N, CA, C and O of each residue as an XYZ file, in Angstrom:
788
protein
N      26.403    111.100    174.979
C      25.538    110.974    176.151
C      24.833    109.620    176.158
O      24.783    108.929    177.176
N      24.283    109.258    174.980
C      23.579    107.969    174.846
C      24.531    106.806    175.116
O      24.152    105.834    175.768
N      25.790    106.904    174.607
C      26.759    105.837    174.823
C      27.068    105.691    176.307
O      27.235    104.581    176.813
N      27.142    106.839    177.006
C      27.439    106.803    178.434
C      26.325    106.109    179.208
O      26.593    105.340    180.131
N      25.060    106.383    178.830
C      23.917    105.759    179.494
C      23.900    104.253    179.253
O      23.655    103.469    180.170
N      24.168    103.852    177.986
C      24.185    102.431    177.646
C      25.291    101.690    178.408
O      25.098    100.564    178.867
N      26.448    102.342    178.532
C      27.553    101.712    179.259
C      27.184    101.466    180.708
O      27.494    100.415    181.270
N      26.494    102.478    181.332
C      26.084    102.326    182.722
C      25.053    101.205    182.856
O      25.100    100.429    183.810
N      24.117    101.119    181.899
C      23.079    100.083    181.938
C      23.681     98.692    181.841
O      23.308     97.804    182.607
N      24.621     98.486    180.895
C      25.254     97.181    180.724
C      26.065     96.790    181.967
O      26.088     95.630    182.379
N      26.722     97.789    182.545
C      27.511     97.512    183.754
C      26.613     97.093    184.897
O      26.940     96.187    185.664
N      25.446     97.782    185.006
C      24.503     97.446    186.080
C      23.948     96.042    185.910
O      23.853     95.280    186.872
N      23.577     95.702    184.660
C      23.045     94.348    184.379
C      24.088     93.275    184.681
O      23.768     92.231    185.250
N      25.332     93.537    184.298
C      26.410     92.576    184.500
C      26.641     92.319    185.984
O      26.801     91.176    186.415
N      26.655     93.428    186.775
C      26.852     93.297    188.216
C      25.701     92.534    188.863
O      25.920     91.725    189.765
N      24.462     92.791    188.403
C      23.302     92.098    188.957
C      23.374     90.598    188.669
O      23.091     89.776    189.540
N      23.758     90.250    187.431
C      23.854     88.835    187.049
C      24.913     88.117    187.868
O      24.704     86.982    188.297
N      26.060     88.778    188.089
C      27.129     88.162    188.895
C      26.694     87.949    190.329
O      27.039     86.944    190.951
N      25.928     88.908    190.855
C      25.459     88.796    192.234
C      24.491     87.628    192.395
O      24.570     86.874    193.365
N      23.574     87.487    191.432
C      22.621     86.362    191.462
C      23.349     85.034    191.367
O      23.024     84.090    192.087
N      24.350     84.956    190.465
C      25.116     83.714    190.292
C      25.860     83.346    191.574
O      25.914     82.178    191.956
N      26.439     84.368    192.243
C      27.168     84.105    193.478
C      26.236     83.602    194.557
O      26.603     82.710    195.322
N      25.014     84.166    194.636
C      24.054     83.713    195.633
C      23.624     82.279    195.372
O      23.481     81.485    196.302
N      23.414     81.948    194.081
C      23.022     80.572    193.741
C      24.116     79.589    194.114
O      23.849     78.513    194.649
N      25.372     79.979    193.821
C      26.480     79.079    194.153
C      26.594     78.873    195.655
O      26.863     77.769    196.128
N      26.381     79.971    196.404
C      26.430     79.871    197.856
C      25.322     78.975    198.369
O      25.537     78.183    199.286
N      24.138     79.091    197.788
C      23.001     78.271    198.194
C      23.248     76.805    197.883
O      22.973     75.926    198.700
N      23.783     76.549    196.664
C      24.016     75.162    196.251
C      25.117     74.509    197.079
O      25.076     73.306    197.339
N      26.114     75.315    197.497
C      27.204     74.722    198.276
C      26.743     74.301    199.656
O      27.338     73.426    200.284
N      25.659     74.944    200.129
C      25.141     74.604    201.451
C      24.129     73.473    201.406
O      23.801     72.892    202.440
N      23.628     73.154    200.208
C      22.658     72.071    200.094
C      23.339     70.724    200.278
O      24.457     70.548    199.794
N      22.722     69.775    200.949
C      23.326     68.433    201.083
C      23.361     67.730    199.745
O      22.435     67.845    198.942
N      24.455     66.991    199.511
C      24.591     66.259    198.254
C      23.658     65.062    198.281
O      23.712     64.259    199.212
N      22.800     64.928    197.271
C      21.858     63.796    197.274
C      22.618     62.479    197.245
O      23.621     62.369    196.540
N      22.169     61.486    197.986
C      22.887     60.203    198.054
C      22.803     59.455    196.733
O      21.824     59.542    195.992
N      23.884     58.710    196.472
C      23.901     57.829    195.313
C      23.313     56.494    195.765
O      23.990     55.683    196.397
N      22.056     56.284    195.432
C      21.339     55.106    195.937
C      22.040     53.804    195.559
O      22.152     52.891    196.377
N      22.509     53.723    194.316
C      23.160     52.488    193.860
C      24.426     52.220    194.661
O      24.693     51.085    195.057
N      25.218     53.292    194.901
C      26.464     53.121    195.657
C      26.180     52.718    197.085
O      26.856     51.848    197.635
N      25.158     53.358    197.708
C      24.816     53.017    199.093
C      24.372     51.569    199.216
O      24.771     50.867    200.144
N      23.546     51.126    198.277
C      23.076     49.740    198.334
C      24.230     48.763    198.175
O      24.279     47.725    198.835
N      25.174     49.116    197.277
C      26.315     48.230    197.068
C      27.185     48.172    198.308
O      27.669     47.105    198.686
N      27.389     49.341    198.955
C      28.194     49.360    200.167
C      27.540     48.553    201.279
O      28.216     47.835    202.016
N      26.200     48.677    201.398
C      25.498     47.910    202.424
C      25.636     46.421    202.176
O      25.803     45.639    203.113
N      25.564     46.026    200.898
C      25.691     44.605    200.566
C      27.073     44.096    200.918
O      27.222     42.977    201.410
N      28.113     44.934    200.663
C      29.478     44.523    200.962
C      29.726     44.428    202.458
O      30.595     43.678    202.903
N      28.952     45.198    203.245
C      29.143     45.184    204.687
C      28.481     43.985    205.350
O      28.753     43.706    206.518
N      27.620     43.271    204.636
C      26.961     42.116    205.227
C      27.973     41.022    205.512
O      28.858     40.774    204.693
N      27.861     40.376    206.633
C      28.786     39.307    206.997
C      28.621     38.139    206.042
O      27.540     37.891    205.508
N      29.718     37.432    205.844
C      29.669     36.246    205.000
C      28.684     35.246    205.569
O      28.055     34.485    204.833
N      28.558     35.254    206.875
C      27.702     34.283    207.547
C      27.149     34.922    208.813
O      27.814     35.776    209.400
N      25.972     34.544    209.245
C      25.433     35.108    210.483
C      26.402     34.932    211.642
O      27.082     33.909    211.718
N      26.483     35.920    212.560
C      27.453     35.862    213.661
C      27.346     34.604    214.505
O      28.323     34.211    215.142
N      26.183     33.963    214.526
C      26.004     32.775    215.365
C      26.922     31.635    214.944
O      27.129     30.693    215.709
N      27.480     31.709    213.724
C      28.325     30.622    213.245
C      29.811     30.991    213.297
O      30.661     30.171    212.949
N      30.126     32.197    213.723
C      31.519     32.619    213.686
C      31.994     32.968    215.092
O      31.675     34.036    215.615
N      32.751     32.072    215.697
C      33.339     32.358    216.986
C      32.435     32.072    218.174
O      32.705     32.562    219.271
N      31.374     31.297    217.997
C      30.522     30.933    219.126
C      30.406     29.415    219.190
O      30.699     28.713    218.222
N      29.974     28.926    220.343
C      29.883     27.483    220.531
C      28.664     26.915    219.829
O      27.623     27.563    219.721
N      28.819     25.694    219.357
C      27.674     25.004    218.766
C      26.942     24.257    219.876
O      27.207     24.474    221.058
N      26.023     23.379    219.492
C      25.167     22.728    220.478
C      25.939     21.868    221.474
O      25.503     21.685    222.610
N      27.089     21.339    221.045
C      27.859     20.477    221.933
C      29.010     21.224    222.602
O      29.872     20.614    223.234
N      29.017     22.541    222.459
C      30.019     23.327    223.156
C      31.323     23.504    222.417
O      32.246     24.130    222.938
N      31.423     22.962    221.201
C      32.646     23.169    220.441
C      32.614     24.568    219.838
O      31.558     25.052    219.432
N      33.761     25.206    219.783
C      33.829     26.592    219.335
C      34.094     26.653    217.836
O      35.083     26.112    217.342
N      33.196     27.318    217.127
C      33.380     27.474    215.682
C      34.604     28.328    215.419
O      34.801     29.362    216.057
N      35.437     27.882    214.462
C      36.629     28.618    214.055
C      37.578     28.865    215.234
O      38.313     29.853    215.252
N      37.554     27.956    216.216
C      38.372     28.191    217.407
C      39.834     27.810    217.196
O      40.722     28.407    217.805
N      40.094     26.819    216.335
C      41.460     26.349    216.140
C      42.133     27.204    215.071
O      42.423     26.739    213.969
N      42.375     28.463    215.425
C      42.876     29.398    214.429
C      44.341     29.751    214.636
O      44.886     30.566    213.891
N      44.984     29.160    215.625
C      46.379     29.506    215.884
C      47.260     29.177    214.697
O      48.187     29.920    214.375
N      46.968     28.062    214.045
C      47.766     27.651    212.900
C      46.929     27.645    211.621
O      47.101     26.776    210.767
N      46.045     28.594    211.495
C      45.181     28.667    210.314
C      45.879     29.427    209.188
O      46.799     30.213    209.413
N      45.417     29.167    207.990
C      45.934     29.871    206.823
C      45.741     31.385    207.004
O      44.667     31.849    207.386
N      46.799     32.128    206.723
C      46.732     33.573    206.853
C      47.238     34.089    208.183
O      47.505     35.281    208.331
N      47.375     33.178    209.169
C      47.923     33.567    210.463
C      49.454     33.536    210.396
O      50.042     32.926    209.504
N      50.074     34.205    211.356
C      51.538     34.195    211.449
C      51.972     33.086    212.404
O      51.530     33.038    213.552
N      52.830     32.209    211.931
C      53.327     31.125    212.780
C      54.158     31.707    213.920
O      54.951     32.621    213.697
N      53.989     31.192    215.139
C      54.797     31.674    216.268
C      56.286     31.570    215.955
O      56.721     30.685    215.219
N      57.052     32.488    216.528
C      58.485     32.568    216.220
C      59.197     31.251    216.508
O      60.105     30.868    215.770
N      58.805     30.559    217.560
C      59.506     29.332    217.930
C      59.469     28.299    216.815
O      60.412     27.522    216.665
N      58.388     28.274    216.024
C      58.276     27.284    214.962
C      58.969     27.719    213.670
O      58.905     27.028    212.653
N      59.625     28.866    213.729
C      60.363     29.337    212.558
C      61.862     29.166    212.770
O      62.679     29.778    212.082
N      62.209     28.304    213.755
C      63.606     28.021    214.061
C      64.020     26.702    213.388
O      63.171     25.858    213.101
N      65.321     26.529    213.138
C      65.815     25.369    212.371
C      65.345     24.014    212.885
O      65.145     23.094    212.092
N      65.164     23.872    214.208
C      64.775     22.558    214.731
C      63.378     22.133    214.273
O      63.013     20.965    214.400
N      62.599     23.076    213.744
C      61.253     22.751    213.269
C      61.168     22.669    211.745
O      60.103     22.384    211.197
N      62.280     22.917    211.064
C      62.265     22.849    209.604
C      61.991     21.420    209.147
O      62.450     20.461    209.766
N      61.242     21.291    208.062
C      60.987     19.976    207.446
C      61.759     19.945    206.132
O      61.286     20.440    205.109
N      62.940     19.364    206.172
C      63.789     19.302    204.979
C      63.511     18.064    204.136
O      63.844     18.021    202.952
N      62.892     17.047    204.762
C      62.582     15.813    204.015
C      61.119     15.839    203.553
O      60.410     14.838    203.663
N      60.676     16.988    203.038
C      59.270     17.137    202.642
C      58.872     16.158    201.544
O      57.706     15.771    201.460
N      59.817     15.750    200.705
C      59.470     14.777    199.659
C      59.130     13.428    200.269
O      58.161     12.786    199.862
N      59.921     12.994    201.244
C      59.661     11.728    201.920
C      58.315     11.754    202.629
O      57.631     10.735    202.729
N      57.944     12.929    203.118
C      56.695     13.066    203.856
C      55.504     13.366    202.931
O      54.413     13.689    203.400
N      55.721     13.258    201.641
C      54.670     13.417    200.627
C      54.064     14.824    200.624
O      52.871     15.009    200.384
N      54.922     15.800    200.897
C      54.489     17.190    200.842
C      54.922     17.797    199.515
O      55.888     17.342    198.903
N      54.217     18.806    199.081
C      54.523     19.439    197.805
C      55.798     20.270    197.899
O      56.224     20.663    198.985
N      56.391     20.526    196.751
C      57.594     21.357    196.717
C      57.249     22.770    197.176
O      56.355     23.400    196.610
N      57.942     23.275    198.192
C      57.622     24.639    198.647
C      58.023     25.668    197.594
O      59.124     25.588    197.049
N      57.158     26.628    197.300
C      57.507     27.681    196.337
C      58.693     28.504    196.840
O      59.048     28.446    198.017
N      59.290     29.260    195.943
C      60.409     30.121    196.326
C      59.951     31.088    197.437
O      58.902     31.722    197.327
N      60.736     31.183    198.477
C      60.399     32.076    199.577
C      59.550     31.434    200.655
O      59.134     32.100    201.603
N      59.287     30.126    200.512
C      58.479     29.408    201.507
C      59.252     28.190    202.004
O      60.176     27.721    201.339
N      58.874     27.683    203.168
C      59.443     26.444    203.671
C      58.391     25.724    204.511
O      57.452     26.325    205.032
N      58.590     24.397    204.620
C      57.731     23.589    205.478
C      58.317     23.551    206.881
O      59.526     23.407    207.059
N      57.435     23.682    207.884
C      57.839     23.499    209.277
C      56.820     22.571    209.925
O      55.718     22.376    209.411
N      57.209     22.005    211.058
C      56.319     21.086    211.777
C      56.117     21.601    213.195
O      57.084     21.891    213.901
N      54.861     21.712    213.609
C      54.609     22.204    214.962
C      54.462     21.037    215.937
O      54.600     19.875    215.555
N      54.185     21.354    217.181
C      54.103     20.322    218.213
C      52.796     19.543    218.169
O      52.627     18.573    218.908
N      51.869     19.960    217.308
C      50.608     19.235    217.138
C      50.657     18.276    215.952
O      49.629     17.787    215.484
N      51.883     18.017    215.476
C      52.089     17.115    214.341
C      51.434     17.655    213.068
O      50.961     16.891    212.227
N      51.414     18.966    212.944
C      50.907     19.605    211.734
C      52.072     20.145    210.917
O      53.059     20.637    211.464
N      51.941     20.046    209.605
C      52.938     20.612    208.702
C      52.407     21.946    208.177
O      51.304     22.022    207.636
N      53.213     22.992    208.348
C      52.812     24.331    207.962
C      53.708     24.825    206.838
O      54.933     24.776    206.944
N      53.096     25.297    205.771
C      53.858     25.942    204.704
C      53.832     27.433    204.996
O      52.781     28.070    204.922
N      55.009     27.995    205.333
C      55.041     29.385    205.764
C      55.973     30.207    204.874
O      56.905     29.687    204.260
N      55.689     31.500    204.828
C      56.590     32.435    204.147
C      57.812     32.649    205.029
O      57.675     32.949    206.216
N      58.999     32.500    204.466
C      60.225     32.591    205.252
C      60.366     33.983    205.869
O      60.760     34.113    207.028
N      60.046     35.014    205.101
C      60.266     36.379    205.575
C      59.295     36.797    206.669
O      59.692     37.443    207.639
N      58.032     36.433    206.519
C      56.997     36.935    207.436
C      56.446     35.882    208.394
O      55.901     36.227    209.443
N      56.583     34.602    208.047
C      56.003     33.546    208.871
C      54.520     33.327    208.629
O      53.889     32.538    209.333
N      53.949     34.021    207.635
C      52.531     33.847    207.336
C      52.280     32.446    206.795
O      52.991     31.970    205.910
N      51.252     31.792    207.345
C      50.947     30.412    206.971
C      50.144     30.385    205.677
O      49.142     31.085    205.539
N      50.597     29.569    204.735
C      49.909     29.427    203.458
C      49.037     28.174    203.421
O      47.926     28.206    202.892
N      49.539     27.068    203.982
C      48.788     25.816    204.004
C      49.082     25.076    205.309
O      50.136     25.248    205.921
N      48.113     24.245    205.713
C      48.276     23.424    206.921
C      47.869     21.997    206.579
O      46.801     21.762    206.015
N      48.735     21.046    206.930
C      48.431     19.632    206.736
C      48.668     18.894    208.041
O      49.514     19.275    208.850
N      47.906     17.834    208.225
C      48.115     16.953    209.374
C      48.349     15.542    208.851
O      47.723     15.111    207.883
N      49.260     14.833    209.507
C      49.608     13.484    209.065
C      48.891     12.450    209.911
O      48.985     12.449    211.138
N      48.164     11.562    209.223
C      47.470     10.461    209.890
C      47.688      9.187    209.092
O      47.428      9.134    207.890
N      48.167      8.173    209.775
C      48.385      6.867    209.126
C      49.219      7.014    207.855
O      48.931      6.415    206.819
N      50.266      7.836    207.975
C      51.198      8.052    206.874
C      50.547      8.758    205.683
O      51.068      8.712    204.568
N      49.419      9.402    205.923
C      48.775     10.203    204.876
C      48.622     11.640    205.376
O      48.334     11.877    206.549
N      48.817     12.583    204.474
C      48.699     13.987    204.828
C      47.323     14.511    204.419
O      46.897     14.355    203.274
N      46.651     15.125    205.360
C      45.347     15.699    205.092
C      45.395     17.204    205.350
O      45.939     17.665    206.354
N      44.830     17.928    204.447
C      44.846     19.380    204.593
C      43.872     19.823    205.675
O      42.765     19.296    205.786
N      44.299     20.796    206.469
C      43.437     21.406    207.479
C      42.846     22.667    206.862
O      43.568     23.603    206.518
N      41.521     22.679    206.729
C      40.858     23.783    206.038
C      40.552     24.912    207.003
O      40.364     24.690    208.199
N      40.506     26.129    206.469
C      40.284     27.301    207.303
C      39.169     28.186    206.776
O      38.737     28.064    205.630
N      38.717     29.078    207.640
C      37.659     30.036    207.321
C      38.055     30.882    206.109
O      39.165     31.410    206.037
N      37.122     30.997    205.161
C      37.362     31.832    203.988
C      37.964     31.109    202.806
O      37.953     31.632    201.691
N      38.497     29.897    203.028
C      39.061     29.135    201.915
C      37.929     28.520    201.081
O      36.771     28.498    201.499
N      38.290     28.026    199.906
C      37.316     27.407    199.013
C      37.564     25.899    198.962
O      38.646     25.440    198.594
N      36.545     25.153    199.336
C      36.655     23.695    199.350
C      36.557     23.160    197.920
O      35.637     23.519    197.187
N      37.503     22.302    197.521
C      37.464     21.761    196.165
C      36.168     20.998    195.885
O      35.513     20.494    196.797
N      35.828     20.930    194.628
C      34.572     20.304    194.213
C      34.507     18.829    194.604
O      33.417     18.295    194.812
N      35.663     18.163    194.707
C      35.646     16.728    195.014
C      35.072     16.436    196.396
O      34.664     15.308    196.669
N      35.037     17.451    197.277
C      34.461     17.279    198.612
C      33.027     17.783    198.696
O      32.400     17.704    199.753
N      32.511     18.295    197.598
C      31.162     18.880    197.619
C      30.183     17.945    196.930
O      29.655     18.258    195.862
N      29.943     16.788    197.553
C      29.001     15.817    197.004
C      28.404     15.022    198.157
O      28.739     15.247    199.321
N      27.526     14.099    197.824
C      26.782     13.345    198.851
C      27.684     12.526    199.767
O      27.296     12.201    200.890
N      28.878     12.191    199.301
C      29.791     11.422    200.144
C      30.222     12.220    201.384
O      30.528     11.637    202.424
N      30.243     13.529    201.269
C      30.736     14.374    202.355
C      29.645     15.243    202.987
O      29.840     15.780    204.077
N      28.504     15.386    202.316
C      27.428     16.213    202.872
C      26.912     15.634    204.193
O      26.863     14.417    204.368
N      26.535     16.507    205.108
C      25.979     16.106    206.399
C      24.505     16.474    206.438
O      24.153     17.653    206.438
N      23.646     15.462    206.472
C      22.211     15.704    206.588
C      21.733     15.602    208.032
O      20.711     16.180    208.403
N      22.489     14.853    208.845
C      22.098     14.694    210.254
C      22.872     15.668    211.141
O      23.394     15.289    212.190
N      22.939     16.926    210.707
C      23.713     17.935    211.429
C      23.248     18.104    212.878
O      24.057     18.385    213.762
N      21.943     17.934    213.121
C      21.442     18.097    214.498
C      22.003     17.009    215.409
O      22.371     17.285    216.550
N      22.070     15.764    214.906
C      22.601     14.661    215.706
C      24.079     14.843    216.020
O      24.583     14.300    217.003
N      24.772     15.608    215.181
C      26.199     15.843    215.394
C      26.448     17.105    216.231
O      27.590     17.518    216.428
N      25.357     17.706    216.717
C      25.501     18.899    217.542
C      25.799     20.151    216.765
O      26.338     21.109    217.318
N      25.456     20.164    215.476
C      25.718     21.334    214.640
C      24.455     22.170    214.495
O      23.342     21.647    214.560
N      24.633     23.461    214.300
C      23.501     24.356    214.096
C      22.908     24.169    212.708
O      23.576     23.682    211.796
N      21.652     24.558    212.558
C      20.998     24.477    211.251
C      21.730     25.387    210.254
O      21.951     26.565    210.536
N      22.099     24.851    209.110
C      22.797     25.692    208.125
C      21.853     26.725    207.516
O      20.701     26.401    207.228
N      22.310     27.951    207.314
C      21.475     28.965    206.664
C      21.149     28.557    205.227
O      21.785     27.664    204.667
N      20.174     29.206    204.650
C      19.802     28.932    203.257
C      21.011     29.190    202.367
O      21.692     30.208    202.492
N      21.264     28.244    201.465
C      22.383     28.386    200.539
C      23.688     27.814    201.045
O      24.713     27.937    200.376
N      23.675     27.179    202.235
C      24.885     26.605    202.800
C      24.643     25.163    203.260
O      23.512     24.769    203.542
N      25.724     24.391    203.329
C      25.622     23.003    203.763
C      26.820     22.662    204.630
O      27.910     23.213    204.476
N      26.580     21.732    205.549
C      27.680     21.170    206.327
C      28.287     20.010    205.546
O      27.572     19.228    204.919
N      29.608     19.907    205.592
C      30.310     18.762    205.018
C      31.293     18.247    206.065
O      31.747     18.996    206.930
N      31.612     16.968    205.975
C      32.558     16.340    206.897
C      33.776     15.925    206.096
O      33.717     15.001    205.285
N      34.884     16.619    206.330
C      36.130     16.316    205.626
C      37.199     15.996    206.665
O      37.634     16.869    207.415
N      37.617     14.720    206.700
C      38.612     14.244    207.646
C      38.184     14.567    209.077
O      37.177     14.026    209.534
N      38.899     15.418    209.796
C      38.569     15.688    211.196
C      37.837     17.018    211.373
O      37.847     17.591    212.463
N      37.217     17.500    210.330
C      36.586     18.815    210.405
C      35.154     18.810    209.866
O      34.841     18.134    208.886
N      34.302     19.578    210.529
C      32.990     19.908    209.986
C      33.114     21.300    209.369
O      33.530     22.247    210.035
N      32.757     21.412    208.118
C      32.896     22.676    207.403
C      31.537     23.138    206.901
O      30.807     22.374    206.269
N      31.210     24.366    207.179
C      29.993     24.963    206.638
C      30.389     25.723    205.385
O      31.182     26.662    205.445
N      29.833     25.314    204.244
C      30.266     25.895    202.975
C      29.097     26.522    202.225
O      27.934     26.169    202.424
N      29.444     27.447    201.373
C      28.475     28.029    200.448
C      28.260     27.027    199.316
O      29.221     26.564    198.703
N      27.007     26.695    199.040
C      26.719     25.702    198.003
C      27.265     26.154    196.663
O      27.798     25.346    195.903
N      27.138     27.435    196.368
C      27.665     27.980    195.116
C      29.087     28.481    195.346
O      29.285     29.574    195.878
N      30.055     27.700    194.954
C      31.444     28.127    195.061
C      32.242     27.386    196.109
O      33.449     27.204    195.947
N      31.591     26.949    197.194
C      32.292     26.162    198.200
C      33.114     26.947    199.198
O      33.987     26.376    199.851
N      32.859     28.258    199.340
C      33.626     29.010    200.318
C      33.250     28.583    201.731
O      32.074     28.420    202.057
N      34.269     28.407    202.558
C      34.074     27.933    203.936
C      33.769     29.116    204.846
O      34.513     30.095    204.896
N      32.656     29.000    205.561
C      32.257     30.094    206.442
C      32.245     29.703    207.917
O      32.003     30.554    208.772
N      32.498     28.439    208.231
C      32.636     28.012    209.629
C      33.396     26.694    209.643
O      33.233     25.848    208.764
N      34.233     26.545    210.669
C      35.031     25.323    210.823
C      34.908     24.844    212.257
O      35.141     25.611    213.191
N      34.543     23.578    212.439
C      34.421     22.988    213.764
C      35.105     21.627    213.762
O      34.945     20.837    212.832
N      35.863     21.372    214.807
C      36.544     20.096    214.920
C      35.539     18.964    215.029
O      34.546     19.078    215.748
N      35.788     17.874    214.322
C      34.903     16.716    214.364
C      35.322     15.735    215.459
O      34.672     14.709    215.655
N      36.383     16.040    216.155
C      36.856     15.138    217.228
C      36.003     15.266    218.480
O      36.258     14.584    219.473
């Protein structure tokens, strides 16, 4: 008799404990998951633009469009017409161009620019322009300007006189060949490109 009573008591306790556990699990599943503050802050930081929108795709003081000459920019796909044999540059050595890597070739567009493109996709890897028998690289948004251009010889202090906007903190305008480039002082990443012509 005593064993029967004890068995019933243990069964009742076990059922009660399971019921409480199920209710807690149901309650916890409905509670909102607390945010991971560190992850949210990191995501917000990653979402910040490289540069304020006023410098990307809008006109400067003289009406020139920042980053407007993007048709033949690095990372863009060269138009199909320029991927035809009549535009191939086979004498790249004579023209003082570098040896194209495997899977790439030099082509020349109607603006007298030399484009290093991927043969399969037409994606542009580099852009050069020839002036006075010298080839000058055309820099694009997001690229990193070499250190040799990041000194007083190329820095622009009279940006207002040239119709350029005030550079944000941590950035400087530089004048390289026919381009005004807004770069990050630390690292030299280009965040705006405007024609100097």
